[in-house]
mmCIF file of the N, C-alpha and C atoms, coordinates in Angstrom:
data_MODEL
# 
_entry.id   MODEL 
# 
loop_
_atom_site.group_PDB 
_atom_site.id 
_atom_site.type_symbol 
_atom_site.label_atom_id 
_atom_site.label_alt_id 
_atom_site.label_comp_id 
_atom_site.label_asym_id 
_atom_site.label_entity_id 
_atom_site.label_seq_id 
_atom_site.pdbx_PDB_ins_code 
_atom_site.Cartn_x 
_atom_site.Cartn_y 
_atom_site.Cartn_z 
_atom_site.occupancy 
_atom_site.B_iso_or_equiv 
_atom_site.pdbx_formal_charge 
_atom_site.auth_seq_id 
_atom_site.auth_comp_id 
_atom_site.auth_asym_id 
_atom_site.auth_atom_id 
_atom_site.pdbx_PDB_model_num 
ATOM 1   N N  . SER A 1 1  ? -2.159  -51.712 19.047 1.00 0.00 ? 1  SER A N  1 
ATOM 2   C CA . SER A 1 1  ? -2.619  -52.075 20.243 1.00 0.00 ? 1  SER A CA 1 
ATOM 3   C C  . SER A 1 1  ? -4.383  -52.075 20.708 1.00 0.00 ? 1  SER A C  1 
ATOM 4   N N  . LYS A 1 2  ? -4.517  -52.964 21.675 1.00 0.00 ? 2  LYS A N  1 
ATOM 5   C CA . LYS A 1 2  ? -5.555  -53.148 22.423 1.00 0.00 ? 2  LYS A CA 1 
ATOM 6   C C  . LYS A 1 2  ? -5.937  -52.702 23.207 1.00 0.00 ? 2  LYS A C  1 
ATOM 7   N N  . TYR A 1 3  ? -7.230  -51.711 23.809 1.00 0.00 ? 3  TYR A N  1 
ATOM 8   C CA . TYR A 1 3  ? -6.910  -50.795 25.096 1.00 0.00 ? 3  TYR A CA 1 
ATOM 9   C C  . TYR A 1 3  ? -8.404  -51.739 25.892 1.00 0.00 ? 3  TYR A C  1 
ATOM 10  N N  . LEU A 1 4  ? -8.382  -51.946 26.856 1.00 0.00 ? 4  LEU A N  1 
ATOM 11  C CA . LEU A 1 4  ? -9.432  -51.954 27.928 1.00 0.00 ? 4  LEU A CA 1 
ATOM 12  C C  . LEU A 1 4  ? -10.162 -50.449 28.227 1.00 0.00 ? 4  LEU A C  1 
ATOM 13  N N  . ILE A 1 5  ? -11.223 -50.534 27.866 1.00 0.00 ? 5  ILE A N  1 
ATOM 14  C CA . ILE A 1 5  ? -11.450 -49.032 28.773 1.00 0.00 ? 5  ILE A CA 1 
ATOM 15  C C  . ILE A 1 5  ? -13.334 -49.496 29.461 1.00 0.00 ? 5  ILE A C  1 
ATOM 16  N N  . ILE A 1 6  ? -13.106 -49.086 30.314 1.00 0.00 ? 6  ILE A N  1 
ATOM 17  C CA . ILE A 1 6  ? -14.200 -49.326 31.736 1.00 0.00 ? 6  ILE A CA 1 
ATOM 18  C C  . ILE A 1 6  ? -14.494 -47.867 31.698 1.00 0.00 ? 6  ILE A C  1 
ATOM 19  N N  . ARG A 1 7  ? -16.133 -47.316 31.944 1.00 0.00 ? 7  ARG A N  1 
ATOM 20  C CA . ARG A 1 7  ? -16.462 -46.351 31.462 1.00 0.00 ? 7  ARG A CA 1 
ATOM 21  C C  . ARG A 1 7  ? -18.163 -46.680 32.848 1.00 0.00 ? 7  ARG A C  1 
ATOM 22  N N  . THR A 1 8  ? -17.943 -45.315 33.526 1.00 0.00 ? 8  THR A N  1 
ATOM 23  C CA . THR A 1 8  ? -19.313 -45.510 34.082 1.00 0.00 ? 8  THR A CA 1 
ATOM 24  C C  . THR A 1 8  ? -20.418 -43.919 34.250 1.00 0.00 ? 8  THR A C  1 
ATOM 25  N N  . GLU A 1 9  ? -21.560 -44.456 34.028 1.00 0.00 ? 9  GLU A N  1 
ATOM 26  C CA . GLU A 1 9  ? -21.962 -42.495 34.176 1.00 0.00 ? 9  GLU A CA 1 
ATOM 27  C C  . GLU A 1 9  ? -23.550 -42.845 35.349 1.00 0.00 ? 9  GLU A C  1 
ATOM 28  N N  . GLU A 1 10 ? -23.029 -41.894 36.241 1.00 0.00 ? 10 GLU A N  1 
ATOM 29  C CA . GLU A 1 10 ? -24.217 -41.809 37.241 1.00 0.00 ? 10 GLU A CA 1 
ATOM 30  C C  . GLU A 1 10 ? -25.326 -40.885 36.741 1.00 0.00 ? 10 GLU A C  1 
ATOM 31  N N  . SER A 1 11 ? -26.186 -41.378 36.715 1.00 0.00 ? 11 SER A N  1 
ATOM 32  C CA . SER A 1 11 ? -28.059 -40.892 35.996 1.00 0.00 ? 11 SER A CA 1 
ATOM 33  C C  . SER A 1 11 ? -28.346 -39.734 36.911 1.00 0.00 ? 11 SER A C  1 
ATOM 34  N N  . THR A 1 12 ? -27.759 -39.916 37.672 1.00 0.00 ? 12 THR A N  1 
ATOM 35  C CA . THR A 1 12 ? -28.509 -38.443 38.653 1.00 0.00 ? 12 THR A CA 1 
ATOM 36  C C  . THR A 1 12 ? -27.684 -37.377 38.998 1.00 0.00 ? 12 THR A C  1 
ATOM 37  N N  . GLU A 1 13 ? -26.413 -38.135 38.785 1.00 0.00 ? 13 GLU A N  1 
ATOM 38  C CA . GLU A 1 13 ? -25.892 -36.587 39.031 1.00 0.00 ? 13 GLU A CA 1 
ATOM 39  C C  . GLU A 1 13 ? -24.362 -36.655 37.884 1.00 0.00 ? 13 GLU A C  1 
ATOM 40  N N  . PRO A 1 14 ? -24.409 -36.272 36.835 1.00 0.00 ? 14 PRO A N  1 
ATOM 41  C CA . PRO A 1 14 ? -23.967 -36.149 35.509 1.00 0.00 ? 14 PRO A CA 1 
ATOM 42  C C  . PRO A 1 14 ? -22.641 -35.974 35.938 1.00 0.00 ? 14 PRO A C  1 
ATOM 43  N N  . ASP A 1 15 ? -22.146 -35.142 36.813 1.00 0.00 ? 15 ASP A N  1 
ATOM 44  C CA . ASP A 1 15 ? -20.465 -34.875 37.183 1.00 0.00 ? 15 ASP A CA 1 
ATOM 45  C C  . ASP A 1 15 ? -19.507 -36.277 37.989 1.00 0.00 ? 15 ASP A C  1 
ATOM 46  N N  . ARG A 1 16 ? -20.690 -37.273 38.077 1.00 0.00 ? 16 ARG A N  1 
ATOM 47  C CA . ARG A 1 16 ? -19.599 -37.921 38.680 1.00 0.00 ? 16 ARG A CA 1 
ATOM 48  C C  . ARG A 1 16 ? -19.602 -39.581 37.532 1.00 0.00 ? 16 ARG A C  1 
ATOM 49  N N  . LYS A 1 17 ? -19.156 -39.206 36.623 1.00 0.00 ? 17 LYS A N  1 
ATOM 50  C CA . LYS A 1 17 ? -18.402 -39.755 35.605 1.00 0.00 ? 17 LYS A CA 1 
ATOM 51  C C  . LYS A 1 17 ? -17.516 -40.436 35.850 1.00 0.00 ? 17 LYS A C  1 
ATOM 52  N N  . PHE A 1 18 ? -16.861 -41.723 35.448 1.00 0.00 ? 18 PHE A N  1 
ATOM 53  C CA . PHE A 1 18 ? -15.746 -42.405 35.286 1.00 0.00 ? 18 PHE A CA 1 
ATOM 54  C C  . PHE A 1 18 ? -15.090 -42.984 34.218 1.00 0.00 ? 18 PHE A C  1 
ATOM 55  N N  . MET A 1 19 ? -14.040 -42.928 33.793 1.00 0.00 ? 19 MET A N  1 
ATOM 56  C CA . MET A 1 19 ? -13.395 -43.081 32.502 1.00 0.00 ? 19 MET A CA 1 
ATOM 57  C C  . MET A 1 19 ? -12.061 -43.632 32.509 1.00 0.00 ? 19 MET A C  1 
ATOM 58  N N  . ARG A 1 20 ? -11.487 -44.674 32.520 1.00 0.00 ? 20 ARG A N  1 
ATOM 59  C CA . ARG A 1 20 ? -10.088 -45.359 32.416 1.00 0.00 ? 20 ARG A CA 1 
ATOM 60  C C  . ARG A 1 20 ? -10.197 -46.513 31.207 1.00 0.00 ? 20 ARG A C  1 
ATOM 61  N N  . LYS A 1 21 ? -8.381  -46.064 30.767 1.00 0.00 ? 21 LYS A N  1 
ATOM 62  C CA . LYS A 1 21 ? -8.209  -46.804 29.835 1.00 0.00 ? 21 LYS A CA 1 
ATOM 63  C C  . LYS A 1 21 ? -7.100  -47.647 29.964 1.00 0.00 ? 21 LYS A C  1 
ATOM 64  N N  . PHE A 1 22 ? -7.085  -48.739 29.764 1.00 0.00 ? 22 PHE A N  1 
ATOM 65  C CA . PHE A 1 22 ? -5.935  -49.465 30.093 1.00 0.00 ? 22 PHE A CA 1 
ATOM 66  C C  . PHE A 1 22 ? -5.433  -50.374 28.811 1.00 0.00 ? 22 PHE A C  1 
ATOM 67  N N  . ARG A 1 23 ? -4.063  -50.380 28.370 1.00 0.00 ? 23 ARG A N  1 
ATOM 68  C CA . ARG A 1 23 ? -3.170  -50.386 27.297 1.00 0.00 ? 23 ARG A CA 1 
ATOM 69  C C  . ARG A 1 23 ? -3.340  -52.147 27.668 1.00 0.00 ? 23 ARG A C  1 
ATOM 70  N N  . LEU A 1 24 ? -3.181  -53.052 26.751 1.00 0.00 ? 24 LEU A N  1 
ATOM 71  C CA . LEU A 1 24 ? -3.720  -54.701 26.527 1.00 0.00 ? 24 LEU A CA 1 
ATOM 72  C C  . LEU A 1 24 ? -2.310  -55.359 26.163 1.00 0.00 ? 24 LEU A C  1 
ATOM 73  N N  . PRO A 1 25 ? -1.287  -56.341 26.867 1.00 0.00 ? 25 PRO A N  1 
ATOM 74  C CA . PRO A 1 25 ? -0.546  -56.735 26.472 1.00 0.00 ? 25 PRO A CA 1 
ATOM 75  C C  . PRO A 1 25 ? -1.066  -57.499 24.781 1.00 0.00 ? 25 PRO A C  1 
ATOM 76  N N  . GLY A 1 26 ? -0.252  -57.684 24.406 1.00 0.00 ? 26 GLY A N  1 
ATOM 77  C CA . GLY A 1 26 ? -0.284  -58.523 22.896 1.00 0.00 ? 26 GLY A CA 1 
ATOM 78  C C  . GLY A 1 26 ? -1.348  -59.657 22.989 1.00 0.00 ? 26 GLY A C  1 
ATOM 79  N N  . ARG A 1 27 ? -0.703  -60.463 24.210 1.00 0.00 ? 27 ARG A N  1 
ATOM 80  C CA . ARG A 1 27 ? -1.282  -62.166 24.502 1.00 0.00 ? 27 ARG A CA 1 
ATOM 81  C C  . ARG A 1 27 ? -1.757  -62.336 25.139 1.00 0.00 ? 27 ARG A C  1 
ATOM 82  N N  . ILE A 1 28 ? -3.564  -62.112 24.851 1.00 0.00 ? 28 ILE A N  1 
ATOM 83  C CA . ILE A 1 28 ? -4.565  -62.146 25.797 1.00 0.00 ? 28 ILE A CA 1 
ATOM 84  C C  . ILE A 1 28 ? -5.096  -62.572 25.019 1.00 0.00 ? 28 ILE A C  1 
ATOM 85  N N  . ASP A 1 29 ? -6.622  -63.205 25.574 1.00 0.00 ? 29 ASP A N  1 
ATOM 86  C CA . ASP A 1 29 ? -7.739  -63.927 25.042 1.00 0.00 ? 29 ASP A CA 1 
ATOM 87  C C  . ASP A 1 29 ? -8.667  -62.821 25.226 1.00 0.00 ? 29 ASP A C  1 
ATOM 88  N N  . ILE A 1 30 ? -9.165  -62.200 24.339 1.00 0.00 ? 30 ILE A N  1 
ATOM 89  C CA . ILE A 1 30 ? -9.953  -61.449 24.068 1.00 0.00 ? 30 ILE A CA 1 
ATOM 90  C C  . ILE A 1 30 ? -11.558 -61.990 24.363 1.00 0.00 ? 30 ILE A C  1 
ATOM 91  N N  . ASP A 1 31 ? -11.862 -63.507 24.207 1.00 0.00 ? 31 ASP A N  1 
ATOM 92  C CA . ASP A 1 31 ? -12.904 -63.682 24.252 1.00 0.00 ? 31 ASP A CA 1 
ATOM 93  C C  . ASP A 1 31 ? -13.336 -63.993 25.784 1.00 0.00 ? 31 ASP A C  1 
ATOM 94  N N  . GLY A 1 32 ? -12.240 -64.194 25.946 1.00 0.00 ? 32 GLY A N  1 
ATOM 95  C CA . GLY A 1 32 ? -12.628 -64.319 27.664 1.00 0.00 ? 32 GLY A CA 1 
ATOM 96  C C  . GLY A 1 32 ? -12.262 -63.334 28.511 1.00 0.00 ? 32 GLY A C  1 
ATOM 97  N N  . ILE A 1 33 ? -12.514 -62.589 28.444 1.00 0.00 ? 33 ILE A N  1 
ATOM 98  C CA . ILE A 1 33 ? -12.631 -61.261 29.433 1.00 0.00 ? 33 ILE A CA 1 
ATOM 99  C C  . ILE A 1 33 ? -13.892 -61.058 30.050 1.00 0.00 ? 33 ILE A C  1 
ATOM 100 N N  . SER A 1 34 ? -13.909 -60.915 31.351 1.00 0.00 ? 34 SER A N  1 
ATOM 101 C CA . SER A 1 34 ? -15.518 -61.173 31.911 1.00 0.00 ? 34 SER A CA 1 
ATOM 102 C C  . SER A 1 34 ? -15.024 -59.907 33.132 1.00 0.00 ? 34 SER A C  1 
ATOM 103 N N  . ALA A 1 35 ? -16.488 -59.800 33.794 1.00 0.00 ? 35 ALA A N  1 
ATOM 104 C CA . ALA A 1 35 ? -16.163 -58.482 34.908 1.00 0.00 ? 35 ALA A CA 1 
ATOM 105 C C  . ALA A 1 35 ? -17.364 -58.883 35.843 1.00 0.00 ? 35 ALA A C  1 
ATOM 106 N N  . GLU A 1 36 ? -16.772 -58.849 37.173 1.00 0.00 ? 36 GLU A N  1 
ATOM 107 C CA . GLU A 1 36 ? -18.270 -59.249 37.903 1.00 0.00 ? 36 GLU A CA 1 
ATOM 108 C C  . GLU A 1 36 ? -17.723 -58.134 39.017 1.00 0.00 ? 36 GLU A C  1 
ATOM 109 N N  . TYR A 1 37 ? -19.700 -57.497 39.246 1.00 0.00 ? 37 TYR A N  1 
ATOM 110 C CA . TYR A 1 37 ? -19.739 -56.164 40.595 1.00 0.00 ? 37 TYR A CA 1 
ATOM 111 C C  . TYR A 1 37 ? -20.209 -56.719 41.433 1.00 0.00 ? 37 TYR A C  1 
ATOM 112 N N  . GLU A 1 38 ? -19.449 -56.978 42.702 1.00 0.00 ? 38 GLU A N  1 
ATOM 113 C CA . GLU A 1 38 ? -20.248 -56.719 43.893 1.00 0.00 ? 38 GLU A CA 1 
ATOM 114 C C  . GLU A 1 38 ? -19.821 -56.262 44.856 1.00 0.00 ? 38 GLU A C  1 
ATOM 115 N N  . ASN A 1 39 ? -20.662 -55.801 45.947 1.00 0.00 ? 39 ASN A N  1 
ATOM 116 C CA . ASN A 1 39 ? -20.560 -55.172 46.719 1.00 0.00 ? 39 ASN A CA 1 
ATOM 117 C C  . ASN A 1 39 ? -19.970 -53.716 46.796 1.00 0.00 ? 39 ASN A C  1 
ATOM 118 N N  . GLY A 1 40 ? -20.165 -52.907 45.448 1.00 0.00 ? 40 GLY A N  1 
ATOM 119 C CA . GLY A 1 40 ? -19.573 -51.463 44.961 1.00 0.00 ? 40 GLY A CA 1 
ATOM 120 C C  . GLY A 1 40 ? -17.986 -51.933 44.663 1.00 0.00 ? 40 GLY A C  1 
ATOM 121 N N  . VAL A 1 41 ? -17.556 -53.211 44.427 1.00 0.00 ? 41 VAL A N  1 
ATOM 122 C CA . VAL A 1 41 ? -15.826 -53.626 43.672 1.00 0.00 ? 41 VAL A CA 1 
ATOM 123 C C  . VAL A 1 41 ? -16.484 -54.414 42.403 1.00 0.00 ? 41 VAL A C  1 
ATOM 124 N N  . LEU A 1 42 ? -15.851 -53.484 41.366 1.00 0.00 ? 42 LEU A N  1 
ATOM 125 C CA . LEU A 1 42 ? -15.594 -54.142 39.897 1.00 0.00 ? 42 LEU A CA 1 
ATOM 126 C C  . LEU A 1 42 ? -14.061 -55.072 39.754 1.00 0.00 ? 42 LEU A C  1 
ATOM 127 N N  . ALA A 1 43 ? -14.093 -55.989 39.673 1.00 0.00 ? 43 ALA A N  1 
ATOM 128 C CA . ALA A 1 43 ? -13.098 -56.648 39.015 1.00 0.00 ? 43 ALA A CA 1 
ATOM 129 C C  . ALA A 1 43 ? -13.635 -57.481 38.073 1.00 0.00 ? 43 ALA A C  1 
ATOM 130 N N  . VAL A 1 44 ? -12.390 -56.991 36.918 1.00 0.00 ? 44 VAL A N  1 
ATOM 131 C CA . VAL A 1 44 ? -12.167 -57.320 35.104 1.00 0.00 ? 44 VAL A CA 1 
ATOM 132 C C  . VAL A 1 44 ? -11.076 -58.242 35.609 1.00 0.00 ? 44 VAL A C  1 
ATOM 133 N N  . THR A 1 45 ? -11.069 -59.349 34.991 1.00 0.00 ? 45 THR A N  1 
ATOM 134 C CA . THR A 1 45 ? -10.189 -60.884 34.400 1.00 0.00 ? 45 THR A CA 1 
ATOM 135 C C  . THR A 1 45 ? -9.862  -60.752 33.267 1.00 0.00 ? 45 THR A C  1 
ATOM 136 N N  . VAL A 1 46 ? -8.665  -60.493 32.966 1.00 0.00 ? 46 VAL A N  1 
ATOM 137 C CA . VAL A 1 46 ? -8.230  -60.922 31.680 1.00 0.00 ? 46 VAL A CA 1 
ATOM 138 C C  . VAL A 1 46 ? -7.041  -61.570 31.493 1.00 0.00 ? 46 VAL A C  1 
ATOM 139 N N  . PRO A 1 47 ? -7.667  -62.911 30.622 1.00 0.00 ? 47 PRO A N  1 
ATOM 140 C CA . PRO A 1 47 ? -6.879  -63.953 30.761 1.00 0.00 ? 47 PRO A CA 1 
ATOM 141 C C  . PRO A 1 47 ? -5.541  -63.649 29.672 1.00 0.00 ? 47 PRO A C  1 
ATOM 142 N N  . ARG A 1 48 ? -4.502  -64.524 30.081 1.00 0.00 ? 48 ARG A N  1 
ATOM 143 C CA . ARG A 1 48 ? -3.429  -64.767 28.809 1.00 0.00 ? 48 ARG A CA 1 
ATOM 144 C C  . ARG A 1 48 ? -4.159  -65.705 28.141 1.00 0.00 ? 48 ARG A C  1 
ATOM 145 N N  . LEU A 1 49 ? -3.902  -65.506 26.732 1.00 0.00 ? 49 LEU A N  1 
ATOM 146 C CA . LEU A 1 49 ? -3.671  -66.405 25.413 1.00 0.00 ? 49 LEU A CA 1 
ATOM 147 C C  . LEU A 1 49 ? -2.841  -67.498 25.574 1.00 0.00 ? 49 LEU A C  1 
ATOM 148 N N  . ILE A 1 50 ? -3.165  -68.967 25.521 1.00 0.00 ? 50 ILE A N  1 
ATOM 149 C CA . ILE A 1 50 ? -2.480  -69.472 25.807 1.00 0.00 ? 50 ILE A CA 1 
ATOM 150 C C  . ILE A 1 50 ? -1.881  -70.467 24.594 1.00 0.00 ? 50 ILE A C  1 
ATOM 151 N N  . ARG A 1 51 ? -0.662  -70.187 24.628 1.00 0.00 ? 51 ARG A N  1 
ATOM 152 C CA . ARG A 1 51 ? -0.225  -70.789 22.930 1.00 0.00 ? 51 ARG A CA 1 
ATOM 153 C C  . ARG A 1 51 ? -0.331  -72.309 22.977 1.00 0.00 ? 51 ARG A C  1 
ATOM 154 N N  . ARG A 1 52 ? -1.297  -72.559 21.753 1.00 0.00 ? 52 ARG A N  1 
ATOM 155 C CA . ARG A 1 52 ? -1.679  -74.057 21.369 1.00 0.00 ? 52 ARG A CA 1 
ATOM 156 C C  . ARG A 1 52 ? -0.792  -74.951 21.119 1.00 0.00 ? 52 ARG A C  1 
ATOM 157 N N  . GLY A 1 53 ? -0.345  -75.780 21.245 1.00 0.00 ? 53 GLY A N  1 
ATOM 158 C CA . GLY A 1 53 ? 0.948   -76.487 20.555 1.00 0.00 ? 53 GLY A CA 1 
ATOM 159 C C  . GLY A 1 53 ? 0.192   -77.651 20.371 1.00 0.00 ? 53 GLY A C  1 
ATOM 160 N N  . PHE A 1 54 ? 1.088   -78.723 20.468 1.00 0.00 ? 54 PHE A N  1 
ATOM 161 C CA . PHE A 1 54 ? -0.108  -80.004 19.904 1.00 0.00 ? 54 PHE A CA 1 
ATOM 162 C C  . PHE A 1 54 ? 1.421   -81.330 20.683 1.00 0.00 ? 54 PHE A C  1 
ATOM 163 N N  . LEU A 1 55 ? 0.841   -82.310 20.660 1.00 0.00 ? 55 LEU A N  1 
ATOM 164 C CA . LEU A 1 55 ? 1.695   -83.297 21.809 1.00 0.00 ? 55 LEU A CA 1 
ATOM 165 C C  . LEU A 1 55 ? 1.463   -84.598 20.722 1.00 0.00 ? 55 LEU A C  1 
ATOM 166 N N  . ILE A 1 56 ? 2.236   -85.125 20.733 1.00 0.00 ? 56 ILE A N  1 
ATOM 167 C CA . ILE A 1 56 ? 2.888   -86.157 20.148 1.00 0.00 ? 56 ILE A CA 1 
ATOM 168 C C  . ILE A 1 56 ? 2.818   -87.248 21.367 1.00 0.00 ? 56 ILE A C  1 
ATOM 169 N N  . ASP A 1 57 ? 1.745   -88.840 20.827 1.00 0.00 ? 57 ASP A N  1 
ATOM 170 C CA . ASP A 1 57 ? 2.138   -89.565 22.299 1.00 0.00 ? 57 ASP A CA 1 
ATOM 171 C C  . ASP A 1 57 ? 2.762   -90.745 21.245 1.00 0.00 ? 57 ASP A C  1 
ATOM 172 N N  . PRO A 1 58 ? 3.889   -90.903 22.270 1.00 0.00 ? 58 PRO A N  1 
ATOM 173 C CA . PRO A 1 58 ? 5.035   -91.555 22.124 1.00 0.00 ? 58 PRO A CA 1 
ATOM 174 C C  . PRO A 1 58 ? 4.367   -93.456 21.159 1.00 0.00 ? 58 PRO A C  1 
ATOM 175 N N  . ALA A 1 59 ? 2.987   -93.620 21.995 1.00 0.00 ? 59 ALA A N  1 
ATOM 176 C CA . ALA A 1 59 ? 2.542   -94.596 21.357 1.00 0.00 ? 59 ALA A CA 1 
ATOM 177 C C  . ALA A 1 59 ? 2.387   -94.665 20.003 1.00 0.00 ? 59 ALA A C  1 
ATOM 178 N N  . VAL A 1 60 ? 1.971   -93.881 19.270 1.00 0.00 ? 60 VAL A N  1 
ATOM 179 C CA . VAL A 1 60 ? 1.379   -93.383 18.075 1.00 0.00 ? 60 VAL A CA 1 
ATOM 180 C C  . VAL A 1 60 ? 2.483   -93.654 16.675 1.00 0.00 ? 60 VAL A C  1 
ATOM 181 N N  . VAL A 1 61 ? 3.929   -93.701 17.687 1.00 0.00 ? 61 VAL A N  1 
ATOM 182 C CA . VAL A 1 61 ? 5.064   -93.287 16.416 1.00 0.00 ? 61 VAL A CA 1 
ATOM 183 C C  . VAL A 1 61 ? 6.065   -94.764 16.701 1.00 0.00 ? 61 VAL A C  1 
ATOM 184 N N  . PRO A 1 62 ? 5.598   -94.821 15.036 1.00 0.00 ? 62 PRO A N  1 
ATOM 185 C CA . PRO A 1 62 ? 6.480   -96.313 14.434 1.00 0.00 ? 62 PRO A CA 1 
ATOM 186 C C  . PRO A 1 62 ? 8.051   -95.962 14.652 1.00 0.00 ? 62 PRO A C  1 
ATOM 187 N N  . GLU A 1 63 ? 8.022   -97.958 15.589 1.00 0.00 ? 63 GLU A N  1 
ATOM 188 C CA . GLU A 1 63 ? 9.612   -97.742 15.882 1.00 0.00 ? 63 GLU A CA 1 
ATOM 189 C C  . GLU A 1 63 ? 10.851  -97.158 14.984 1.00 0.00 ? 63 GLU A C  1 
ATOM 190 N N  . ARG A 1 64 ? 10.079  -97.151 13.626 1.00 0.00 ? 64 ARG A N  1 
ATOM 191 C CA . ARG A 1 64 ? 10.789  -96.891 12.437 1.00 0.00 ? 64 ARG A CA 1 
ATOM 192 C C  . ARG A 1 64 ? 10.527  -95.856 11.918 1.00 0.00 ? 64 ARG A C  1 
ATOM 193 N N  . LEU A 1 65 ? 11.038  -94.334 12.000 1.00 0.00 ? 65 LEU A N  1 
ATOM 194 C CA . LEU A 1 65 ? 10.735  -93.514 11.284 1.00 0.00 ? 65 LEU A CA 1 
ATOM 195 C C  . LEU A 1 65 ? 11.429  -92.901 10.331 1.00 0.00 ? 65 LEU A C  1 
ATOM 196 N N  . GLU A 1 66 ? 11.160  -92.863 9.232  1.00 0.00 ? 66 GLU A N  1 
ATOM 197 C CA . GLU A 1 66 ? 12.234  -92.363 8.104  1.00 0.00 ? 66 GLU A CA 1 
ATOM 198 C C  . GLU A 1 66 ? 11.342  -91.005 7.024  1.00 0.00 ? 66 GLU A C  1 
ATOM 199 N N  . VAL A 1 67 ? 12.372  -89.699 7.758  1.00 0.00 ? 67 VAL A N  1 
ATOM 200 C CA . VAL A 1 67 ? 11.885  -88.277 6.769  1.00 0.00 ? 67 VAL A CA 1 
ATOM 201 C C  . VAL A 1 67 ? 12.620  -88.507 5.794  1.00 0.00 ? 67 VAL A C  1 
ATOM 202 N N  . LEU A 1 68 ? 11.900  -88.117 4.387  1.00 0.00 ? 68 LEU A N  1 
ATOM 203 C CA . LEU A 1 68 ? 12.367  -87.614 3.249  1.00 0.00 ? 68 LEU A CA 1 
ATOM 204 C C  . LEU A 1 68 ? 12.275  -86.629 3.125  1.00 0.00 ? 68 LEU A C  1 
ATOM 205 N N  . ALA A 1 69 ? 13.378  -86.137 2.186  1.00 0.00 ? 69 ALA A N  1 
ATOM 206 C CA . ALA A 1 69 ? 13.186  -84.222 1.576  1.00 0.00 ? 69 ALA A CA 1 
ATOM 207 C C  . ALA A 1 69 ? 14.173  -84.493 0.780  1.00 0.00 ? 69 ALA A C  1 
ATOM 208 N N  . ARG A 1 70 ? 13.663  -83.033 -0.457 1.00 0.00 ? 70 ARG A N  1 
ATOM 209 C CA . ARG A 1 70 ? 14.134  -83.017 -1.563 1.00 0.00 ? 70 ARG A CA 1 
ATOM 210 C C  . ARG A 1 70 ? 14.911  -82.098 -1.053 1.00 0.00 ? 70 ARG A C  1 
ATOM 211 N N  . ALA A 1 71 ? 16.365  -81.716 -2.225 1.00 0.00 ? 71 ALA A N  1 
ATOM 212 C CA . ALA A 1 71 ? 17.132  -80.834 -1.875 1.00 0.00 ? 71 ALA A CA 1 
ATOM 213 C C  . ALA A 1 71 ? 16.591  -79.743 -2.950 1.00 0.00 ? 71 ALA A C  1 
ATOM 214 N N  . ALA A 1 72 ? 16.952  -78.463 -2.266 1.00 0.00 ? 72 ALA A N  1 
ATOM 215 C CA . ALA A 1 72 ? 16.423  -77.701 -3.266 1.00 0.00 ? 72 ALA A CA 1 
ATOM 216 C C  . ALA A 1 72 ? 17.316  -77.414 -4.725 1.00 0.00 ? 72 ALA A C  1 
# 
């Protein structure tokens, strides 16, 4: 399991601490996590991990395609 922990500490008032722990789903882009703090609001963006597939362009596939496989 992966967790995102947000923690703050007030240097002038030690009693004003904040800590929150969020469990993250399995398919997220950890390197893509970002945060922005503006006008007293913290916005955290946790993007989903995009499943990377592949695309076969029909123009590059020959008209006749043979697949050979050996029996086990």
